N, C-alpha and C positions, 0 to 999 in steps of 0.2 A: 112474374117477378120471382127471382131465385132468393129464397129465404134461408138457404143452407149456411150462409155466412153470418146469420144473426148473432148478435152478442148474447152471452149467457145471462139468464135472469138471476137475481139474487135469491137465496133460499127463502128469505122473508124480506119485505120491503120496509125499510126504516124511513124516518123523516129525512135523513140525509140523502137516501136514494130518491125520494120525491123531489128534492131540490135539484139533484143532478138530472133527473128525468125531465123536469120542467125546462131546465136550461137546454137540454138536447132538443126538445120539441120546439123551443123558441128559436134557437140558433139555426137549426136544420129545417127551417120552414120552406114551404113550396114557393117557387118563383116561376111564372109563366115564361117560357122561351119558345121560339119558333118550332122547336122539335118536341114540345110538350113541357110538362111540369118537371122542373129540376130543383134540386136542393140548393138553396141560396148560399150555403156555406161551402159545399164541396162539389157542386155541379153534377152529382150523381142523379140518376132517375129518382124522382120523389115518389114515395117516401124512401129516403136513404136508410141505411141500417141503424144509425143513431136515432133518427126520428122514430123508426119502428120500435126500437128498444125503449125509448122514453114513453111512448104510448102504452106499450105492454106493461111497463113498471107502474104507470099511473092507473091503468085499468086493474092490475093485480091489487093495488092498494084500495080499490073500490071506488075510484073517482069516475064520475060520468063525464061525457063530452062537455056538457054545460059547465061542470065544476072545473074542468081543465081549462076551458076558455076563460072562466072567471079568474083563475090563478094567473094565466098568461097575461091578462089585461091589468094585473096589479091588485085584484081583489083578494078576498080571503074566503076560505071554506074550512069547515071543521073536518079534520082528518080522523078516521077511526083508528 
């Protein structure tokens, strides 16, 4: 996977960045296709660049995979 086109990271991750990142991860979720996993939004190979950006932002904020899943399913977690 070529990551040279990845979106730039914010210098520090704000609460607003977390909201945008959660939306990116949610909207650009994987969908199984005959040719493999594709982004449900733009049909690019999954993970697409917006999904990767969202995951990187959330990880930079210190969220674990479990916390990200909780937020995506409508739950709450304490942000540091």
